N, C-alpha and C positions, 0 to 999 in steps of 0.2 A: 504493500500500500504506500510505499515511500514516494512513489511518483504522483500521489494525489495530495493536493494542498487546498485547504479551505480555512476561512477566517472571517470575522473574529468570533470566538466562542468563549464561554465562561472558563474553560480550562483546556490545556493541551490534551490531545487524544492520540491513541495508537493508529487511528484511521487517517491521520494527517491534519486534523483540526488544530488550529493554533489560537492561543489566547492573545498574544501580542503580534503586531504586524510591523513590518519594516516600513520605512517611508516610501519605498518603491511599491510595496504591496498596497499601501494606503492610496497611492496615486491611481493605481488601476481601479480600486474600489470607488474612490471619490469621483473620478471622471465619469462613471456611470450615473452618479447622482446629480452632478451639476457640470454644465459645460462652461467654457471660458466666457466671462462676462463681467462688466462693471456692475457692482451691487447698487443699482439705481433703476427703479422701474419706470419706464416711459409710459405716458398715457397721452390723451388728446390735449392736455393743458399746454398753452403756449409758454415756451421758456426761451430765455436768451442763452447764448452759448456760454456766457460766463457764470451761469447758475449751475452748470453741469460739473460733475466730479472730473478731476484730472484735466481741467482746462489749462491751456498752456499759452504762454506769450514769450516773445523774444525780448529778453530784458537787457542784454548787453552784447551786441554783435553776434557771437556764436553761443551765447548762454540762453538756455530755454528754462523758464520757471514753470513748474507744474503745481497746481493747487491740490489740496487733499482729496482723497477718495478711497473707496473700498472696491475690491474685486476678487473674483475667484479665478485662479490661473493654474492650469494643469492639475486641478484637484486640491490646491492649497489656497487658503484665504490670506488676503493681503490688505493692509491698511496703511495709507500715507496720512500721518496725523498732522503734518504741517507742510507748508509750501517748501518745495525742494527743487534743485536745479540739476540739469544735465548739460554737458558741453558737446556741441556739434563740431567736429573737426573742420578747420578752415579749408577753403577751396580756392586756391590762387591759380588753378589751372585754366585751360581754355574751354573746357566742357563742364557742364553741370552734372549733378548727381542727385539721387533721392535717398535719404536716410529714413530709418524708422526709429521712433521712440517706443520702447516696449516695456512691459513688465516681464521679467525673466525669473522663472522658477529654476533654481540650480540645485540639483540633488547633492552635488559635491560640497556646497556651502550650507546646505539645509536652510535655504532662505529664498524669498522672492524679493527682487530689487528692481528699481528703474535701470534701464540700460539703453544704449544706442546701437542699432545695427547699421553699419555704414554700407551704402551702396557703391556701385562702380561708376566713375565718371564716363559719360558717353554723350555723343551728339544728341541722341534721344534716350535719356536715362530711364531706367526702370527701377522700381522699388525692389529691395532685396527680399529674398524669401525668409519666412519665419522658420525657426527650428522648433520642432515638436517631437521630442524623443523621450519615451517613457524611461524613467530611471536616470535621465541625463539632464539636458537643457530643454525647457518648454517655454515658449514665448507667446505673449498675447499683445497685439498692436494697440497703441494708444494714439499716436500721431504720425502722419507722413510729413517729412520735412524736405522741402525743395531747397537745395543748396546750389545757387547759381554759380556759374564760372566767374572768375576774376573777383572773388570775394564779394559777390553781390549779396543783397539783403535776403535773409532766410524768410520763407513763408511756411505756414503750418496748416495742415488739414487734419482735423480729428477723424479717426477711423475706428474708434473703439466700439466693441459690441456691448449693448446694454441688456439688462434683464427685461423680459416681457411677461405678460400675463399668460398663465397656463391655459391650454385647451381642455375643455370639459365636455362630457357627453350627457345627454338626457334621453330618456326613452321616447318622449313626445312633448308636446307643448313648448317647443323651442322658442317661439316668438315671445311667450310670456316669461320663460326662464331667462331669455337674453336681456330683459329689462333689468335684471338684478346682477348682471355681470359688469365688470369694470371695462371702461373703454380701452380698446387695444387688445381685446381677447377674441378667441374663436370658440364657438360652441357647435357641437355636432348633434343633430337630431337623428337618432338611430332608427326612427320609425318602427319601434318595437311592436306597435299595433298594426303594422302593415297596411296603413291607409293612404300613404303617399309615397315618398321616396326618401332615401337617406340624404341628408342635406347639411351643408356646412354654413354656419352663420358668422358674419363678421360684425362685432360690436365696436363701432368706430365713431369718430367725430360727427359724421353726417347722418348717423342713425344706425339702427339694427337692420342689416340687409343680408339676403342670401348671397353668399360668395360663390357657391357652386353646388350643383347636384352631384352626389357621389355614386349613385347607382343608376337605375333605369331612368329613362327619360319620361316626361309627363305627357299624357295624352290630352288632346282637346279636339273638339269638333268645330272646324271653322264654318262660318256662315258667309254666303255670298251676299254682297250688298249692291244696291242700284240695279236689281234685276226684277223681271216680271214674275219669275218663279225660281225658288231655290232648288238645289239638288237634294235628294233624300239623304238623311244623315248617314246611311250605310255607304253612300258614294263619296263621303268626305272624311278624310283621315288627316289628323295633325299630330305631330310630336314636337316637344320642345324641352329645353333644359337650360338652367342657369349655368353659364360657363365662367363667370366672373361677376363681381358686384356690378349690377346694373347692365349686364351684357347677356343677351339671349341668343342661343342657336335654335332654329326651328325648321321644320319641313312640313309641307302640305301636299297631299295627293287628292286630286279631284277627278272623278270619273263621270262623264256624261254618256251613259249607255243607252240613251233613247235613240231610236232610229230616225225619228223626226222631231223637230222642236228642240229648243235649247233654252237655258237661262240667258235671256237677252236683256240688254241694258234698258233702263227706263229713262226717258228724257235725254239730256245731253251728257249725263254722267257716265263714265266708263265703268265696266264691271270691276268689282273689287272683292276683297274678302277680309274677315276679321283676323286680327293678330292674337296670339295666345295671351299676351299681356301688353298693356298700352306702351307705345314707343314715345321716346322724347321727340318733340317737334322742333327742337332748337335750330336744327340745320336742315331737316329733311333727310331722308335716307332711301337707299335703293338696294333691293335684293334681286336675284335672278331666278329664272325658271325656263322650262321647256314645255311647249304644247305639242303633243303628238296627235296628228290628224290624218290617219292613214288613208281615209277616203276623200281627202281634199274637200271636205264639206265646208260650207260657209264661204266659199271662195278663197280659202286660205291654203297655204302650202301644207305638205305632209308633216313638216317639222318647223315650228315657229319659235324664234327666240323671244322670251317674255321678260319684261322688266316690271317689277312690282315696286311702285313708288309710295313711300311713306311721306306724306306732305309735311312741309314746314309750317309751323304755326305756334301761337303763344300757349296753346294747351296741349296736353298729351294726345297722341294720335292712336286710335283704336283700329284703324283699317289701313289697307294698302290698295292702291289702284293699279290695274293691269294695263300695260302698254306693250305694243309690238311694232316691229318695223313695217312700214307701208309695203304691201306685197306687190304693188304694181309700179311704184315710183320711189326708188330709194332716196331721192332728193327730198321727199316729203318727211323723212325722218320717222319719228314714232307716232303712232295713232293710239287712241284709246280702244281697248278691246271691247267690241260691241256684243259679242256672244261667245259662249263656249260651244263649239260646233258639235252636232250629234256624232256619237261613236268616237269621241276623242277623250284624251286625258291630259291633265295638267299637273306638272310637278314644279314646286317652288321650294327653295331652301336658302338659308343664309343666316347672317348674324346682324343683329341691330342693337342699338342702345335703347334700353327700356327707360320709362319715365320714373324710375326708382327714386331719384333724387330731385324730381320735379324738372321743370324746363329751364 
């Protein structure tokens, strides 16, 4: 059993269990519990850069002063209790370089300390790589330092990772549960009652919104608009899903299996259909489709390129209008679709911005 090691237990055991752990063993264990990050939880509150931990400023040529902060680095906790400085090596050469100010956990010194990782001068300089070695050196970045040629003035870019809110799951009632989560967190509806689909919610500054559907797409039955008669529901199929906050992918399949007659537009309006969820009308949007008309009914070709236009407007838009290229004179551009021909089918799919955040 000598090749089996486990820890920490109340006492050592013949089976390889250990009561005490080395710092290397602790690092393996602690890295599972917590990843590298500054111990400061970000949320939607507006903050200025100088209110954040480890903020830095160039105080004297090549001297950088860092403010206090706390962090977890390579499994070890670190605290800077007072402002401290690091020195950036001078650069009198003809090409610039990029350095990194890091927190460095060093197993040989049994400590975490501020350090500088110096980059290589180059015409197009690149930041140096971090070292992350279990049982050796483990670095977490705080600031990227641009070191110009000919002893130019340093510039700093903070790149440190911060703590964030954990993701939680609920069996159902995600919308209500999200109201009690902190801004900056994710919540997953597991749909344990199998009434919808498994969904991820983002609780953010602009409200609680679905960020993406994680399993099957949602079904809906589109309705034709501006027509004298709609198709039967059995001839209309729609699928859709949230793919990002406020962004929808959808597809529609319409079948006119009548041998004569068709859904025909009323008045001067073109035939249209309803969207699965209202779209933003801030700019107007367009998705594409194909009309297959094998019998050349309605004076249209056997395959017709379809444009579905979501109008621009001050309010959310619930429908899309169908347009097609003029079949007799290409210089006429697009015309409004007047009818869905008998014995034809229409497929439309695409991505659009929903009215999730208003217009």
